[in-house]
Residue, then its C-alpha position, 0 to 999 in steps of 0.5 A: m105770191p105769183r098767180i097760177y092759172f088753169y085751162s078750162k076745157s068747158d069754156l076754152t079759157y085760162k082761169k086764175v086759181a084762188h090762193g086759198k085753194i092752192w094752200g089747201v092742196v099743198i096742205s092736203v098733200v103733206v098730210v096724206s104723205s105723212v099719214l101714209t109714211m106713218l102707216s107704212g112704218y106701223l104696218g111694215i109696208d114699203p110702198f116706195g121700195l125704200k127697204v129693198l133699196r137699202l137692203e141691196t145697198v147693204v148687201s153690196e157693201n157687205a160683199s165689198l167688205k168681204a172681198r177686201l177681208t179675203s184679200l187682206n187675209t191673202k196678203l197676210e198669208g203671203f207675209q207669213k211665208d216671207m217671214s218664214v223665208l226671212g227666218r231661214s236666212d236669219n239662221l244662216i246669219r246666226t250660224s256664220v257668227d257662231l250663234p245658236i239658230l232659233s228653231s221653228g218651234v221658237r219662231k212659231v210658239s203660240i201667242g194665244g189664239v183668237a176665237m173664230n166665232t167672235d161676235y162682231g155683230i156681222p155675219q159669221n163668215a165675215g166675222n171669221l175672216i176678221a178673227k183670222a186676220t187679227q190672229r195673223l197680225a198678232m203672229l206677224n207682230r210677234e215674229a217681227r219682234l223676234q226677228q228684230d231681237s235676233y238681228a240685234d244679237v247678230l250685230k252685237k256678236f258680229k261687233s264682238d267678233q270683229k274686236l276679237f279677230r283684231h286681238i287673236p295672235a294671228i301672224e308670225p312675230i318675225r317675218g319669214g322666220i324659220i322655226s328651229s324648235p317647235f312646241g311640245m316636249r323636247f330634249h333641252p339643248i342646255l339642261r340635257i333633260m326632257l322638258m316641255h317647250e311652252g312655245i316655239d323658237i324662231e331663228a333670227p339674227v340679233g336686231t331682227p324686228v319682232h312684231v306683236t301678233g295681235n292687239g293688246v296692252v304691254t303687261y311686262a318688259g324686263l328680265r326674266g331668268g332663262y328667258g332673258n329680256v321678255i315682253e308680255v302682252d295681254n291681248g284680251f279675250g283670254y289671250e296672252t303672248l310672250y316674246a323672249h331673248l330680246s336685245k332691245f325693248l321698243v315699248k313700255v308697260g301699259q302701252k297699247v299695241t296694234r297687230g304688226q307693230v314692232i315692239g322689240l328686237s330679237g337677241d341672244t339674252g338669257l339661257s340661249t344657244g344662239p340668236h333667236l326669238h322664243y315666242g309663246v301664246m297662252r289661252d286662259g292661262v295655259f300655253v298652247n301651240p302658237q302655230d295653231y293661231y297664225f297664218q303661214g305662207p309667202q303672202y303672210e310673210s311679205k314685207k308689205l303685209y307687215n308694213m300695212l299692219a304696223q300702220k293701222 
């Protein structure tokens, strides 16, 4: 153990401190400190100001946590506003694909509230901030799931519509043809009586290409009474198309066809006053006016358009 000296003012010399005295001083200090600490704890005395220091630290931490909770609630409130804007946009998208919109009541339906006086073992105002944040998170979670489901519905409907659009009979069966007899009641030129004309007649020289007006499958190709040579196509989605008085078949039963594809040549077969194509459209088994379904105008009658459609 190193030697320890002290300066004596009485004789102005340095004197060595005995080891026994050093240990006695150390032990005395330790004992006195321990006793003082125990008495302070028992009597609630804080001689060194430790409690004040700890309290100041806790107060500072609580203030920081409260500020963070307030900031979190502000951000969550902003997210809720963003979800409301997203909901309005979603309803516009749903309308565009012919889906019913989701009302604000559906979007904001209660999910069960969170008690504002929940005991988190902290001051009530801080506890309320936590409860409010928890409630907002639960609502945002539900709205996000609802939005996800809505987008899935929109995507499914969009894909279905895209398929439907390819199958609707949406072009003229003969490019630039002139309609000689429209859809509806008419005086039959051969039978000389009033009859329902369940289609339209399009003037065309024998051998004119006849285009299928929508994607589908050929269900019939053969003779059929006064219609002469007939091709029928099941276009799906409740649509069927009929092409009559043909001179030649270019497809067979069971064959898949694509809008614009040439399926036959016009002719003068069956009960006919001259070369033409009888074209009919059925919707859910009922004949409807074909002109309600196809576009007209030079841009839709162009050879380039029909060639593009036939190549798809």
